mmCIF entry with sequence, helices, sheets and N, C-alpha, C, O atoms, coordinates in Angstrom:
data_MODEL
# 
_entry.id   MODEL 
# 
_entity.id                         1 
_entity.type                       polymer 
_entity.pdbx_number_of_molecules   1 
# 
_entity_poly.entity_id                      1 
_entity_poly.type                           'polypeptide(L)' 
_entity_poly.nstd_linkage                   no 
_entity_poly.nstd_monomer                   no 
_entity_poly.pdbx_seq_one_letter_code       
;(UNK)(UNK)(UNK)(UNK)(UNK)(UNK)(UNK)(UNK)(UNK)(UNK)(UNK)(UNK)(UNK)(UNK)(UNK)(UNK)
(UNK)(UNK)(UNK)(UNK)(UNK)(UNK)(UNK)(UNK)(UNK)(UNK)(UNK)(UNK)(UNK)(UNK)(UNK)(UNK)
(UNK)(UNK)(UNK)(UNK)(UNK)(UNK)(UNK)(UNK)(UNK)(UNK)(UNK)(UNK)(UNK)(UNK)(UNK)(UNK)
(UNK)(UNK)(UNK)
;
_entity_poly.pdbx_seq_one_letter_code_can   XXXXXXXXXXXXXXXXXXXXXXXXXXXXXXXXXXXXXXXXXXXXXXXXXXX 
_entity_poly.pdbx_strand_id                 A 
# 
loop_
_entity_poly_seq.entity_id 
_entity_poly_seq.num 
_entity_poly_seq.mon_id 
_entity_poly_seq.hetero 
1 1  UNK n 
1 2  UNK n 
1 3  UNK n 
1 4  UNK n 
1 5  UNK n 
1 6  UNK n 
1 7  UNK n 
1 8  UNK n 
1 9  UNK n 
1 10 UNK n 
1 11 UNK n 
1 12 UNK n 
1 13 UNK n 
1 14 UNK n 
1 15 UNK n 
1 16 UNK n 
1 17 UNK n 
1 18 UNK n 
1 19 UNK n 
1 20 UNK n 
1 21 UNK n 
1 22 UNK n 
1 23 UNK n 
1 24 UNK n 
1 25 UNK n 
1 26 UNK n 
1 27 UNK n 
1 28 UNK n 
1 29 UNK n 
1 30 UNK n 
1 31 UNK n 
1 32 UNK n 
1 33 UNK n 
1 34 UNK n 
1 35 UNK n 
1 36 UNK n 
1 37 UNK n 
1 38 UNK n 
1 39 UNK n 
1 40 UNK n 
1 41 UNK n 
1 42 UNK n 
1 43 UNK n 
1 44 UNK n 
1 45 UNK n 
1 46 UNK n 
1 47 UNK n 
1 48 UNK n 
1 49 UNK n 
1 50 UNK n 
1 51 UNK n 
# 
_struct_asym.id          A 
_struct_asym.entity_id   1 
# 
_struct_conf.conf_type_id            HELX_P 
_struct_conf.id                      HELX_P1 
_struct_conf.pdbx_PDB_helix_id       AA1 
_struct_conf.beg_label_comp_id       UNK 
_struct_conf.beg_label_asym_id       A 
_struct_conf.beg_label_seq_id        5 
_struct_conf.pdbx_beg_PDB_ins_code   ? 
_struct_conf.end_label_comp_id       UNK 
_struct_conf.end_label_asym_id       A 
_struct_conf.end_label_seq_id        40 
_struct_conf.pdbx_end_PDB_ins_code   ? 
_struct_conf.beg_auth_comp_id        UNK 
_struct_conf.beg_auth_asym_id        A 
_struct_conf.beg_auth_seq_id         5 
_struct_conf.end_auth_comp_id        UNK 
_struct_conf.end_auth_asym_id        A 
_struct_conf.end_auth_seq_id         40 
_struct_conf.pdbx_PDB_helix_class    1 
_struct_conf.details                 ? 
_struct_conf.pdbx_PDB_helix_length   36 
# 
_struct_conf_type.id          HELX_P 
_struct_conf_type.criteria    ? 
_struct_conf_type.reference   ? 
# 
loop_
_atom_site.group_PDB 
_atom_site.id 
_atom_site.type_symbol 
_atom_site.label_atom_id 
_atom_site.label_alt_id 
_atom_site.label_comp_id 
_atom_site.label_asym_id 
_atom_site.label_entity_id 
_atom_site.label_seq_id 
_atom_site.pdbx_PDB_ins_code 
_atom_site.Cartn_x 
_atom_site.Cartn_y 
_atom_site.Cartn_z 
_atom_site.occupancy 
_atom_site.B_iso_or_equiv 
_atom_site.pdbx_formal_charge 
_atom_site.auth_seq_id 
_atom_site.auth_comp_id 
_atom_site.auth_asym_id 
_atom_site.auth_atom_id 
_atom_site.pdbx_PDB_model_num 
ATOM 1   N N  . UNK A 1 1  ? 0.885   -1.193 -0.011 1.00 0.00 ? 1  UNK A N  1 
ATOM 2   C CA . UNK A 1 1  ? 0.001   0.000  0.034  1.00 0.00 ? 1  UNK A CA 1 
ATOM 3   C C  . UNK A 1 1  ? 0.906   1.270  0.085  1.00 0.00 ? 1  UNK A C  1 
ATOM 4   O O  . UNK A 1 1  ? 1.785   1.448  0.928  1.00 0.00 ? 1  UNK A O  1 
ATOM 5   N N  . UNK A 1 2  ? 0.572   2.161  -0.956 1.00 0.00 ? 2  UNK A N  1 
ATOM 6   C CA . UNK A 1 2  ? 1.468   3.284  -1.101 1.00 0.00 ? 2  UNK A CA 1 
ATOM 7   C C  . UNK A 1 2  ? 0.631   4.548  -0.607 1.00 0.00 ? 2  UNK A C  1 
ATOM 8   O O  . UNK A 1 2  ? -0.591  4.608  -0.744 1.00 0.00 ? 2  UNK A O  1 
ATOM 9   N N  . UNK A 1 3  ? 1.381   5.529  -0.034 1.00 0.00 ? 3  UNK A N  1 
ATOM 10  C CA . UNK A 1 3  ? 0.768   6.711  0.404  1.00 0.00 ? 3  UNK A CA 1 
ATOM 11  C C  . UNK A 1 3  ? 0.475   7.612  -0.811 1.00 0.00 ? 3  UNK A C  1 
ATOM 12  O O  . UNK A 1 3  ? 1.328   7.803  -1.677 1.00 0.00 ? 3  UNK A O  1 
ATOM 13  N N  . UNK A 1 4  ? -0.790  8.177  -0.851 1.00 0.00 ? 4  UNK A N  1 
ATOM 14  C CA . UNK A 1 4  ? -1.143  9.101  -1.914 1.00 0.00 ? 4  UNK A CA 1 
ATOM 15  C C  . UNK A 1 4  ? -0.929  10.541 -1.350 1.00 0.00 ? 4  UNK A C  1 
ATOM 16  O O  . UNK A 1 4  ? -1.718  11.082 -0.576 1.00 0.00 ? 4  UNK A O  1 
ATOM 17  N N  . UNK A 1 5  ? 0.236   11.108 -1.824 1.00 0.00 ? 5  UNK A N  1 
ATOM 18  C CA . UNK A 1 5  ? 0.658   12.351 -1.227 1.00 0.00 ? 5  UNK A CA 1 
ATOM 19  C C  . UNK A 1 5  ? -0.194  13.521 -1.602 1.00 0.00 ? 5  UNK A C  1 
ATOM 20  O O  . UNK A 1 5  ? -0.250  14.515 -0.878 1.00 0.00 ? 5  UNK A O  1 
ATOM 21  N N  . UNK A 1 6  ? -0.847  13.420 -2.701 1.00 0.00 ? 6  UNK A N  1 
ATOM 22  C CA . UNK A 1 6  ? -1.780  14.489 -3.165 1.00 0.00 ? 6  UNK A CA 1 
ATOM 23  C C  . UNK A 1 6  ? -2.949  14.590 -2.212 1.00 0.00 ? 6  UNK A C  1 
ATOM 24  O O  . UNK A 1 6  ? -3.323  15.677 -1.770 1.00 0.00 ? 6  UNK A O  1 
ATOM 25  N N  . UNK A 1 7  ? -3.528  13.427 -1.899 1.00 0.00 ? 7  UNK A N  1 
ATOM 26  C CA . UNK A 1 7  ? -4.717  13.476 -0.923 1.00 0.00 ? 7  UNK A CA 1 
ATOM 27  C C  . UNK A 1 7  ? -4.237  13.875 0.426  1.00 0.00 ? 7  UNK A C  1 
ATOM 28  O O  . UNK A 1 7  ? -4.924  14.645 1.098  1.00 0.00 ? 7  UNK A O  1 
ATOM 29  N N  . UNK A 1 8  ? -3.089  13.401 0.879  1.00 0.00 ? 8  UNK A N  1 
ATOM 30  C CA . UNK A 1 8  ? -2.579  13.812 2.176  1.00 0.00 ? 8  UNK A CA 1 
ATOM 31  C C  . UNK A 1 8  ? -2.312  15.303 2.247  1.00 0.00 ? 8  UNK A C  1 
ATOM 32  O O  . UNK A 1 8  ? -2.574  15.928 3.275  1.00 0.00 ? 8  UNK A O  1 
ATOM 33  N N  . UNK A 1 9  ? -1.773  15.913 1.124  1.00 0.00 ? 9  UNK A N  1 
ATOM 34  C CA . UNK A 1 9  ? -1.461  17.327 1.160  1.00 0.00 ? 9  UNK A CA 1 
ATOM 35  C C  . UNK A 1 9  ? -2.783  18.107 1.176  1.00 0.00 ? 9  UNK A C  1 
ATOM 36  O O  . UNK A 1 9  ? -2.912  19.136 1.839  1.00 0.00 ? 9  UNK A O  1 
ATOM 37  N N  . UNK A 1 10 ? -3.772  17.573 0.413  1.00 0.00 ? 10 UNK A N  1 
ATOM 38  C CA . UNK A 1 10 ? -5.084  18.280 0.412  1.00 0.00 ? 10 UNK A CA 1 
ATOM 39  C C  . UNK A 1 10 ? -5.759  18.245 1.879  1.00 0.00 ? 10 UNK A C  1 
ATOM 40  O O  . UNK A 1 10 ? -6.293  19.242 2.364  1.00 0.00 ? 10 UNK A O  1 
ATOM 41  N N  . UNK A 1 11 ? -5.690  17.124 2.470  1.00 0.00 ? 11 UNK A N  1 
ATOM 42  C CA . UNK A 1 11 ? -6.260  16.980 3.781  1.00 0.00 ? 11 UNK A CA 1 
ATOM 43  C C  . UNK A 1 11 ? -5.528  17.933 4.834  1.00 0.00 ? 11 UNK A C  1 
ATOM 44  O O  . UNK A 1 11 ? -6.136  18.559 5.702  1.00 0.00 ? 11 UNK A O  1 
ATOM 45  N N  . UNK A 1 12 ? -4.185  17.960 4.652  1.00 0.00 ? 12 UNK A N  1 
ATOM 46  C CA . UNK A 1 12 ? -3.457  18.880 5.536  1.00 0.00 ? 12 UNK A CA 1 
ATOM 47  C C  . UNK A 1 12 ? -3.740  20.326 5.347  1.00 0.00 ? 12 UNK A C  1 
ATOM 48  O O  . UNK A 1 12 ? -3.755  21.099 6.305  1.00 0.00 ? 12 UNK A O  1 
ATOM 49  N N  . UNK A 1 13 ? -3.976  20.726 4.054  1.00 0.00 ? 13 UNK A N  1 
ATOM 50  C CA . UNK A 1 13 ? -4.339  22.137 3.734  1.00 0.00 ? 13 UNK A CA 1 
ATOM 51  C C  . UNK A 1 13 ? -5.770  22.429 4.369  1.00 0.00 ? 13 UNK A C  1 
ATOM 52  O O  . UNK A 1 13 ? -6.001  23.499 4.933  1.00 0.00 ? 13 UNK A O  1 
ATOM 53  N N  . UNK A 1 14 ? -6.640  21.500 4.254  1.00 0.00 ? 14 UNK A N  1 
ATOM 54  C CA . UNK A 1 14 ? -8.058  21.687 4.758  1.00 0.00 ? 14 UNK A CA 1 
ATOM 55  C C  . UNK A 1 14 ? -7.922  21.836 6.318  1.00 0.00 ? 14 UNK A C  1 
ATOM 56  O O  . UNK A 1 14 ? -8.530  22.720 6.922  1.00 0.00 ? 14 UNK A O  1 
ATOM 57  N N  . UNK A 1 15 ? -7.104  20.940 6.935  1.00 0.00 ? 15 UNK A N  1 
ATOM 58  C CA . UNK A 1 15 ? -7.037  21.048 8.337  1.00 0.00 ? 15 UNK A CA 1 
ATOM 59  C C  . UNK A 1 15 ? -6.429  22.413 8.839  1.00 0.00 ? 15 UNK A C  1 
ATOM 60  O O  . UNK A 1 15 ? -6.940  23.009 9.787  1.00 0.00 ? 15 UNK A O  1 
ATOM 61  N N  . UNK A 1 16 ? -5.409  22.850 8.223  1.00 0.00 ? 16 UNK A N  1 
ATOM 62  C CA . UNK A 1 16 ? -4.748  24.120 8.497  1.00 0.00 ? 16 UNK A CA 1 
ATOM 63  C C  . UNK A 1 16 ? -5.795  25.333 8.328  1.00 0.00 ? 16 UNK A C  1 
ATOM 64  O O  . UNK A 1 16 ? -5.873  26.227 9.171  1.00 0.00 ? 16 UNK A O  1 
ATOM 65  N N  . UNK A 1 17 ? -6.542  25.293 7.244  1.00 0.00 ? 17 UNK A N  1 
ATOM 66  C CA . UNK A 1 17 ? -7.493  26.307 6.969  1.00 0.00 ? 17 UNK A CA 1 
ATOM 67  C C  . UNK A 1 17 ? -8.604  26.289 8.049  1.00 0.00 ? 17 UNK A C  1 
ATOM 68  O O  . UNK A 1 17 ? -8.983  27.339 8.567  1.00 0.00 ? 17 UNK A O  1 
ATOM 69  N N  . UNK A 1 18 ? -9.099  25.131 8.369  1.00 0.00 ? 18 UNK A N  1 
ATOM 70  C CA . UNK A 1 18 ? -10.102 25.028 9.444  1.00 0.00 ? 18 UNK A CA 1 
ATOM 71  C C  . UNK A 1 18 ? -9.583  25.556 10.820 1.00 0.00 ? 18 UNK A C  1 
ATOM 72  O O  . UNK A 1 18 ? -10.279 26.251 11.561 1.00 0.00 ? 18 UNK A O  1 
ATOM 73  N N  . UNK A 1 19 ? -8.345  25.184 11.093 1.00 0.00 ? 19 UNK A N  1 
ATOM 74  C CA . UNK A 1 19 ? -7.707  25.680 12.344 1.00 0.00 ? 19 UNK A CA 1 
ATOM 75  C C  . UNK A 1 19 ? -7.639  27.237 12.350 1.00 0.00 ? 19 UNK A C  1 
ATOM 76  O O  . UNK A 1 19 ? -7.990  27.884 13.337 1.00 0.00 ? 19 UNK A O  1 
ATOM 77  N N  . UNK A 1 20 ? -7.185  27.793 11.238 1.00 0.00 ? 20 UNK A N  1 
ATOM 78  C CA . UNK A 1 20 ? -7.082  29.253 11.136 1.00 0.00 ? 20 UNK A CA 1 
ATOM 79  C C  . UNK A 1 20 ? -8.504  29.938 11.255 1.00 0.00 ? 20 UNK A C  1 
ATOM 80  O O  . UNK A 1 20 ? -8.670  30.967 11.909 1.00 0.00 ? 20 UNK A O  1 
ATOM 81  N N  . UNK A 1 21 ? -9.475  29.316 10.600 1.00 0.00 ? 21 UNK A N  1 
ATOM 82  C CA . UNK A 1 21 ? -10.834 29.856 10.714 1.00 0.00 ? 21 UNK A CA 1 
ATOM 83  C C  . UNK A 1 21 ? -11.320 29.889 12.101 1.00 0.00 ? 21 UNK A C  1 
ATOM 84  O O  . UNK A 1 21 ? -11.859 30.896 12.560 1.00 0.00 ? 21 UNK A O  1 
ATOM 85  N N  . UNK A 1 22 ? -11.128 28.735 12.827 1.00 0.00 ? 22 UNK A N  1 
ATOM 86  C CA . UNK A 1 22 ? -11.615 28.633 14.170 1.00 0.00 ? 22 UNK A CA 1 
ATOM 87  C C  . UNK A 1 22 ? -10.914 29.635 15.115 1.00 0.00 ? 22 UNK A C  1 
ATOM 88  O O  . UNK A 1 22 ? -11.551 30.218 15.991 1.00 0.00 ? 22 UNK A O  1 
ATOM 89  N N  . UNK A 1 23 ? -9.626  29.818 14.926 1.00 0.00 ? 23 UNK A N  1 
ATOM 90  C CA . UNK A 1 23 ? -8.834  30.781 15.771 1.00 0.00 ? 23 UNK A CA 1 
ATOM 91  C C  . UNK A 1 23 ? -9.340  32.191 15.467 1.00 0.00 ? 23 UNK A C  1 
ATOM 92  O O  . UNK A 1 23 ? -9.642  32.914 16.417 1.00 0.00 ? 23 UNK A O  1 
ATOM 93  N N  . UNK A 1 24 ? -9.456  32.641 14.197 1.00 0.00 ? 24 UNK A N  1 
ATOM 94  C CA . UNK A 1 24 ? -9.932  33.933 13.970 1.00 0.00 ? 24 UNK A CA 1 
ATOM 95  C C  . UNK A 1 24 ? -11.331 34.212 14.484 1.00 0.00 ? 24 UNK A C  1 
ATOM 96  O O  . UNK A 1 24 ? -11.597 35.273 15.048 1.00 0.00 ? 24 UNK A O  1 
ATOM 97  N N  . UNK A 1 25 ? -12.217 33.261 14.288 1.00 0.00 ? 25 UNK A N  1 
ATOM 98  C CA . UNK A 1 25 ? -13.597 33.386 14.733 1.00 0.00 ? 25 UNK A CA 1 
ATOM 99  C C  . UNK A 1 25 ? -13.651 33.523 16.283 1.00 0.00 ? 25 UNK A C  1 
ATOM 100 O O  . UNK A 1 25 ? -14.411 34.333 16.814 1.00 0.00 ? 25 UNK A O  1 
ATOM 101 N N  . UNK A 1 26 ? -12.805 32.690 17.009 1.00 0.00 ? 26 UNK A N  1 
ATOM 102 C CA . UNK A 1 26 ? -12.796 32.737 18.408 1.00 0.00 ? 26 UNK A CA 1 
ATOM 103 C C  . UNK A 1 26 ? -12.284 34.163 18.939 1.00 0.00 ? 26 UNK A C  1 
ATOM 104 O O  . UNK A 1 26 ? -12.778 34.712 19.924 1.00 0.00 ? 26 UNK A O  1 
ATOM 105 N N  . UNK A 1 27 ? -11.306 34.663 18.224 1.00 0.00 ? 27 UNK A N  1 
ATOM 106 C CA . UNK A 1 27 ? -10.764 35.956 18.624 1.00 0.00 ? 27 UNK A CA 1 
ATOM 107 C C  . UNK A 1 27 ? -11.865 37.026 18.436 1.00 0.00 ? 27 UNK A C  1 
ATOM 108 O O  . UNK A 1 27 ? -12.052 37.894 19.288 1.00 0.00 ? 27 UNK A O  1 
ATOM 109 N N  . UNK A 1 28 ? -12.608 36.938 17.267 1.00 0.00 ? 28 UNK A N  1 
ATOM 110 C CA . UNK A 1 28 ? -13.650 37.949 17.086 1.00 0.00 ? 28 UNK A CA 1 
ATOM 111 C C  . UNK A 1 28 ? -14.761 37.797 18.061 1.00 0.00 ? 28 UNK A C  1 
ATOM 112 O O  . UNK A 1 28 ? -15.291 38.808 18.522 1.00 0.00 ? 28 UNK A O  1 
ATOM 113 N N  . UNK A 1 29 ? -15.149 36.615 18.408 1.00 0.00 ? 29 UNK A N  1 
ATOM 114 C CA . UNK A 1 29 ? -16.198 36.329 19.405 1.00 0.00 ? 29 UNK A CA 1 
ATOM 115 C C  . UNK A 1 29 ? -15.851 36.854 20.732 1.00 0.00 ? 29 UNK A C  1 
ATOM 116 O O  . UNK A 1 29 ? -16.690 37.396 21.451 1.00 0.00 ? 29 UNK A O  1 
ATOM 117 N N  . UNK A 1 30 ? -14.508 36.683 21.093 1.00 0.00 ? 30 UNK A N  1 
ATOM 118 C CA . UNK A 1 30 ? -14.007 37.120 22.392 1.00 0.00 ? 30 UNK A CA 1 
ATOM 119 C C  . UNK A 1 30 ? -14.110 38.601 22.465 1.00 0.00 ? 30 UNK A C  1 
ATOM 120 O O  . UNK A 1 30 ? -14.538 39.144 23.484 1.00 0.00 ? 30 UNK A O  1 
ATOM 121 N N  . UNK A 1 31 ? -13.730 39.276 21.415 1.00 0.00 ? 31 UNK A N  1 
ATOM 122 C CA . UNK A 1 31 ? -13.719 40.759 21.433 1.00 0.00 ? 31 UNK A CA 1 
ATOM 123 C C  . UNK A 1 31 ? -15.146 41.289 21.472 1.00 0.00 ? 31 UNK A C  1 
ATOM 124 O O  . UNK A 1 31 ? -15.390 42.293 22.141 1.00 0.00 ? 31 UNK A O  1 
ATOM 125 N N  . UNK A 1 32 ? -16.149 40.631 20.752 1.00 0.00 ? 32 UNK A N  1 
ATOM 126 C CA . UNK A 1 32 ? -17.509 41.036 20.883 1.00 0.00 ? 32 UNK A CA 1 
ATOM 127 C C  . UNK A 1 32 ? -18.057 40.862 22.247 1.00 0.00 ? 32 UNK A C  1 
ATOM 128 O O  . UNK A 1 32 ? -18.757 41.754 22.725 1.00 0.00 ? 32 UNK A O  1 
ATOM 129 N N  . UNK A 1 33 ? -17.788 39.757 22.928 1.00 0.00 ? 33 UNK A N  1 
ATOM 130 C CA . UNK A 1 33 ? -18.208 39.515 24.196 1.00 0.00 ? 33 UNK A CA 1 
ATOM 131 C C  . UNK A 1 33 ? -17.682 40.460 25.193 1.00 0.00 ? 33 UNK A C  1 
ATOM 132 O O  . UNK A 1 33 ? -18.418 40.918 26.066 1.00 0.00 ? 33 UNK A O  1 
ATOM 133 N N  . UNK A 1 34 ? -16.419 40.774 25.096 1.00 0.00 ? 34 UNK A N  1 
ATOM 134 C CA . UNK A 1 34 ? -15.759 41.728 26.003 1.00 0.00 ? 34 UNK A CA 1 
ATOM 135 C C  . UNK A 1 34 ? -16.430 43.133 25.853 1.00 0.00 ? 34 UNK A C  1 
ATOM 136 O O  . UNK A 1 34 ? -16.625 43.824 26.853 1.00 0.00 ? 34 UNK A O  1 
ATOM 137 N N  . UNK A 1 35 ? -16.767 43.536 24.650 1.00 0.00 ? 35 UNK A N  1 
ATOM 138 C CA . UNK A 1 35 ? -17.315 44.835 24.424 1.00 0.00 ? 35 UNK A CA 1 
ATOM 139 C C  . UNK A 1 35 ? -18.804 44.903 25.059 1.00 0.00 ? 35 UNK A C  1 
ATOM 140 O O  . UNK A 1 35 ? -19.256 45.867 25.677 1.00 0.00 ? 35 UNK A O  1 
ATOM 141 N N  . UNK A 1 36 ? -19.453 43.728 24.794 1.00 0.00 ? 36 UNK A N  1 
ATOM 142 C CA . UNK A 1 36 ? -20.800 43.624 25.341 1.00 0.00 ? 36 UNK A CA 1 
ATOM 143 C C  . UNK A 1 36 ? -20.870 43.688 26.891 1.00 0.00 ? 36 UNK A C  1 
ATOM 144 O O  . UNK A 1 36 ? -21.729 44.333 27.493 1.00 0.00 ? 36 UNK A O  1 
ATOM 145 N N  . UNK A 1 37 ? -19.916 42.982 27.466 1.00 0.00 ? 37 UNK A N  1 
ATOM 146 C CA . UNK A 1 37 ? -19.825 43.002 29.008 1.00 0.00 ? 37 UNK A CA 1 
ATOM 147 C C  . UNK A 1 37 ? -19.458 44.332 29.491 1.00 0.00 ? 37 UNK A C  1 
ATOM 148 O O  . UNK A 1 37 ? -19.972 44.775 30.519 1.00 0.00 ? 37 UNK A O  1 
ATOM 149 N N  . UNK A 1 38 ? -18.556 45.033 28.778 1.00 0.00 ? 38 UNK A N  1 
ATOM 150 C CA . UNK A 1 38 ? -18.209 46.355 29.224 1.00 0.00 ? 38 UNK A CA 1 
ATOM 151 C C  . UNK A 1 38 ? -19.421 47.402 29.096 1.00 0.00 ? 38 UNK A C  1 
ATOM 152 O O  . UNK A 1 38 ? -19.564 48.322 29.901 1.00 0.00 ? 38 UNK A O  1 
ATOM 153 N N  . UNK A 1 39 ? -20.222 47.191 28.083 1.00 0.00 ? 39 UNK A N  1 
ATOM 154 C CA . UNK A 1 39 ? -21.380 48.069 27.944 1.00 0.00 ? 39 UNK A CA 1 
ATOM 155 C C  . UNK A 1 39 ? -22.435 47.765 29.049 1.00 0.00 ? 39 UNK A C  1 
ATOM 156 O O  . UNK A 1 39 ? -23.101 48.677 29.540 1.00 0.00 ? 39 UNK A O  1 
ATOM 157 N N  . UNK A 1 40 ? -22.573 46.489 29.423 1.00 0.00 ? 40 UNK A N  1 
ATOM 158 C CA . UNK A 1 40 ? -23.570 46.171 30.446 1.00 0.00 ? 40 UNK A CA 1 
ATOM 159 C C  . UNK A 1 40 ? -23.194 46.556 31.849 1.00 0.00 ? 40 UNK A C  1 
ATOM 160 O O  . UNK A 1 40 ? -24.062 46.634 32.718 1.00 0.00 ? 40 UNK A O  1 
ATOM 161 N N  . UNK A 1 41 ? -21.916 46.801 32.099 1.00 0.00 ? 41 UNK A N  1 
ATOM 162 C CA . UNK A 1 41 ? -21.462 47.113 33.421 1.00 0.00 ? 41 UNK A CA 1 
ATOM 163 C C  . UNK A 1 41 ? -21.861 48.509 33.859 1.00 0.00 ? 41 UNK A C  1 
ATOM 164 O O  . UNK A 1 41 ? -21.524 49.474 33.173 1.00 0.00 ? 41 UNK A O  1 
ATOM 165 N N  . UNK A 1 42 ? -22.511 48.645 34.886 1.00 0.00 ? 42 UNK A N  1 
ATOM 166 C CA . UNK A 1 42 ? -23.001 49.990 35.294 1.00 0.00 ? 42 UNK A CA 1 
ATOM 167 C C  . UNK A 1 42 ? -21.835 50.871 35.787 1.00 0.00 ? 42 UNK A C  1 
ATOM 168 O O  . UNK A 1 42 ? -21.208 50.567 36.802 1.00 0.00 ? 42 UNK A O  1 
ATOM 169 N N  . UNK A 1 43 ? -21.564 51.924 35.084 1.00 0.00 ? 43 UNK A N  1 
ATOM 170 C CA . UNK A 1 43 ? -20.506 52.789 35.490 1.00 0.00 ? 43 UNK A CA 1 
ATOM 171 C C  . UNK A 1 43 ? -21.145 53.942 36.281 1.00 0.00 ? 43 UNK A C  1 
ATOM 172 O O  . UNK A 1 43 ? -22.307 54.289 36.071 1.00 0.00 ? 43 UNK A O  1 
ATOM 173 N N  . UNK A 1 44 ? -20.314 54.554 37.240 1.00 0.00 ? 44 UNK A N  1 
ATOM 174 C CA . UNK A 1 44 ? -20.767 55.664 38.031 1.00 0.00 ? 44 UNK A CA 1 
ATOM 175 C C  . UNK A 1 44 ? -20.984 56.852 37.047 1.00 0.00 ? 44 UNK A C  1 
ATOM 176 O O  . UNK A 1 44 ? -20.300 56.953 36.028 1.00 0.00 ? 44 UNK A O  1 
ATOM 177 N N  . UNK A 1 45 ? -21.933 57.730 37.371 1.00 0.00 ? 45 UNK A N  1 
ATOM 178 C CA . UNK A 1 45 ? -22.141 58.874 36.516 1.00 0.00 ? 45 UNK A CA 1 
ATOM 179 C C  . UNK A 1 45 ? -21.035 59.770 36.349 1.00 0.00 ? 45 UNK A C  1 
ATOM 180 O O  . UNK A 1 45 ? -20.805 60.270 35.248 1.00 0.00 ? 45 UNK A O  1 
ATOM 181 N N  . UNK A 1 46 ? -20.271 60.033 37.445 1.00 0.00 ? 46 UNK A N  1 
ATOM 182 C CA . UNK A 1 46 ? -19.195 60.885 37.439 1.00 0.00 ? 46 UNK A CA 1 
ATOM 183 C C  . UNK A 1 46 ? -18.034 60.140 38.097 1.00 0.00 ? 46 UNK A C  1 
ATOM 184 O O  . UNK A 1 46 ? -17.966 59.999 39.318 1.00 0.00 ? 46 UNK A O  1 
ATOM 185 N N  . UNK A 1 47 ? -17.106 59.661 37.227 1.00 0.00 ? 47 UNK A N  1 
ATOM 186 C CA . UNK A 1 47 ? -16.021 58.787 37.821 1.00 0.00 ? 47 UNK A CA 1 
ATOM 187 C C  . UNK A 1 47 ? -15.035 59.572 38.667 1.00 0.00 ? 47 UNK A C  1 
ATOM 188 O O  . UNK A 1 47 ? -14.363 59.022 39.539 1.00 0.00 ? 47 UNK A O  1 
ATOM 189 N N  . UNK A 1 48 ? -14.957 60.926 38.380 1.00 0.00 ? 48 UNK A N  1 
ATOM 190 C CA . UNK A 1 48 ? -14.011 61.689 39.178 1.00 0.00 ? 48 UNK A CA 1 
ATOM 191 C C  . UNK A 1 48 ? -14.422 61.965 40.628 1.00 0.00 ? 48 UNK A C  1 
ATOM 192 O O  . UNK A 1 48 ? -13.593 62.304 41.472 1.00 0.00 ? 48 UNK A O  1 
ATOM 193 N N  . UNK A 1 49 ? -15.681 61.816 40.884 1.00 0.00 ? 49 UNK A N  1 
ATOM 194 C CA . UNK A 1 49 ? -16.276 62.014 42.223 1.00 0.00 ? 49 UNK A CA 1 
ATOM 195 C C  . UNK A 1 49 ? -16.250 60.682 43.009 1.00 0.00 ? 49 UNK A C  1 
ATOM 196 O O  . UNK A 1 49 ? -16.771 59.650 42.587 1.00 0.00 ? 49 UNK A O  1 
ATOM 197 N N  . UNK A 1 50 ? -15.587 60.794 44.206 1.00 0.00 ? 50 UNK A N  1 
ATOM 198 C CA . UNK A 1 50 ? -15.451 59.564 45.039 1.00 0.00 ? 50 UNK A CA 1 
ATOM 199 C C  . UNK A 1 50 ? -16.258 59.911 46.262 1.00 0.00 ? 50 UNK A C  1 
ATOM 200 O O  . UNK A 1 50 ? -16.296 61.059 46.705 1.00 0.00 ? 50 UNK A O  1 
ATOM 201 N N  . UNK A 1 51 ? -16.920 58.871 46.811 1.00 0.00 ? 51 UNK A N  1 
ATOM 202 C CA . UNK A 1 51 ? -17.703 59.052 48.032 1.00 0.00 ? 51 UNK A CA 1 
ATOM 203 C C  . UNK A 1 51 ? -16.957 58.594 49.231 1.00 0.00 ? 51 UNK A C  1 
ATOM 204 O O  . UNK A 1 51 ? -17.471 58.676 50.347 1.00 0.00 ? 51 UNK A O  1 
# 
């Protein structure tokens, strides 16, 4: 049984592309979540004034 290098290369390229897609999507989702959480956090009306 001989290794088919063309199919192996194609599978490797697909795996690398999928890995890249997942990492970039995760980074984007993390940034969106961080912005959403920052907007939901109640900030004091005047941050310079301390009680």
